[in-house]
C-alpha positions in Angstrom: 123.3 35.1 65.2 121.1 34.9 68.3 124.0 36.0 70.4 124.7 39.0 68.2 121.0 40.0 68.5 121.2 39.6 72.3 124.4 41.7 72.5 122.8 44.4 70.3 119.8 44.6 72.7 122.1 44.7 75.8 124.2 47.3 74.0 121.2 49.5 73.2 119.8 49.0 76.7 123.2 49.9 78.2 123.6 53.0 76.0 120.0 54.1 76.9 120.8 53.6 80.6 124.1 55.6 80.2 122.3 58.5 78.4 119.5 58.5 80.9 121.9 58.6 83.9 123.9 61.4 82.2 120.7 63.5 81.7 119.7 63.0 85.3 123.1 64.0 86.6 123.2 67.1 84.4 119.7 68.1 85.5 120.7 67.6 89.2 123.8 69.8 88.7 121.8 72.4 86.9 119.1 72.6 89.6 121.7 72.7 92.4 123.4 75.6 90.6 120.1 77.5 90.2 119.3 76.9 93.9 122.8 78.1 94.9 122.5 81.2 92.7 119.1 82.0 94.1 120.3 81.7 97.7 123.4 83.9 96.9 121.1 86.5 95.2 118.7 86.7 98.2 121.4 86.8 100.9 124.1 88.9 99.3 122.8 90.9 96.3 119.5 92.0 97.7 119.9 94.6 100.4 118.5 93.6 103.8 115.5 95.6 104.8 116.6 97.9 107.6 114.6 99.8 110.1 115.9 103.1 108.8 116.1 104.5 105.3 118.5 107.1 104.0 117.5 109.2 101.0 119.3 112.0 99.2 117.4 115.0 98.0 119.3 117.8 96.2 122.6 116.8 97.7 121.0 116.8 101.2 120.9 113.5 103.0 117.8 112.7 105.0 117.4 109.9 107.5 113.9 108.3 107.9 112.7 106.5 111.0 109.3 104.8 111.1 107.6 105.3 114.5 106.5 101.6 114.5 103.1 100.5 115.7 100.0 102.5 115.0 98.8 104.9 117.6 95.1 104.8 118.5 94.1 107.9 120.3 90.7 109.2 121.6 90.0 112.6 120.3 88.7 115.6 122.3 85.0 114.8 121.5 82.2 115.5 124.0 80.6 112.1 123.2 84.0 110.3 123.7 83.4 108.1 120.7 85.8 109.6 118.2 89.3 108.4 117.8 92.2 108.5 115.3 94.6 105.8 114.2 97.9 107.3 113.1 101.4 106.1 112.2 104.4 108.4 111.5 107.7 108.4 109.8 110.1 110.9 111.2 112.8 112.5 108.9 116.0 113.6 110.7 119.1 115.5 109.7 121.8 113.1 110.9 122.3 109.4 111.7 123.0 110.3 115.3 119.6 112.0 115.5 118.1 108.9 114.0 119.6 106.7 116.7 118.3 109.2 119.4 114.8 108.9 117.9 115.0 105.2 118.3 116.1 105.5 122.0 113.4 108.0 122.7 110.4 106.4 120.9 108.3 106.1 124.0 108.7 109.8 124.7 107.9 110.6 121.1 104.8 108.4 121.1 103.6 110.0 124.3 104.0 113.5 122.8 102.1 112.5 119.7 99.3 111.1 121.8 99.1 114.2 123.9 98.8 116.4 120.8 96.0 114.3 119.2 94.0 114.1 122.5 93.5 117.9 122.3 92.1 117.8 118.8 88.6 117.4 117.6 87.4 115.7 114.5 86.6 119.0 112.9 90.1 120.2 113.4 91.7 117.1 111.9 89.4 117.1 108.9 90.7 120.4 107.7 93.9 120.5 105.6 95.1 123.4 107.7 94.4 121.4 110.8 96.6 118.5 109.6 99.3 121.0 108.7 99.2 122.5 112.2 99.2 119.1 113.8 102.3 118.2 111.8 104.0 121.3 112.9 103.1 120.7 116.6 104.5 117.1 116.3 107.7 118.4 114.7 108.1 121.0 117.4 107.4 118.6 120.2 109.9 116.0 119.0 112.6 118.7 118.5 112.0 119.8 122.1 112.5 116.2 123.3 115.8 115.7 121.4 119.0 116.9 123.1 120.7 117.3 119.8 120.0 117.1 116.1 116.8 118.1 114.3 113.7 116.5 113.0 113.1 118.1 109.5 109.8 116.6 108.6 107.1 114.2 109.7 105.1 112.0 107.3 101.8 110.4 108.2 102.0 106.9 106.9 98.6 106.0 108.2 95.9 108.4 109.2 92.3 107.2 109.9 89.8 109.0 112.0 86.3 107.9 113.1 
C-alpha cells in the first residue's frame, strides 16, 4: 500500500511535470510566431519611408521632394538682427524632374537663400509677400532645371525673427 501511494505521488508529479513542460513549449512557440510575424510585418508589409512621395490629385500625378535641412537666412534688415528659418517641399511634374531636383539641391538652396536675403520682415509678414516669395522660388527653380517643371512649393517650416 505504501508503494502504491508512492507511485501515485510520482505519477502525479510526472504528469504535472509533463503538463508544465508542454505549456512552456507551447508558449515558446507562440512567442516565436508572434515575433516572426512582427518582423515580417515591419520589413515586408509596411512600406519603407522614402525620400520622395508620389501623390495623385484628380488623375494628375505629383512628385514631392523635401529640400532637406532647414535654411537659416539673414533678412535685408538695417539692424542685421532679423532672420528666417525655412524648409521647403518641392512638387514636380515627373519622376525625372524629381531626380534632377535631388542632383541640383545645392543650386536650389542657393537660389532660395538669395531670394530671402532681399526680403524684409515686413515683406514676409504679409500674406501677399509669402505668395510672391513662393512664386519667386518657383520661377528660380524652374530656371535652374534643364527639363521638367516645378508645379508648386510648400513651406514645411517658416519661422522669422
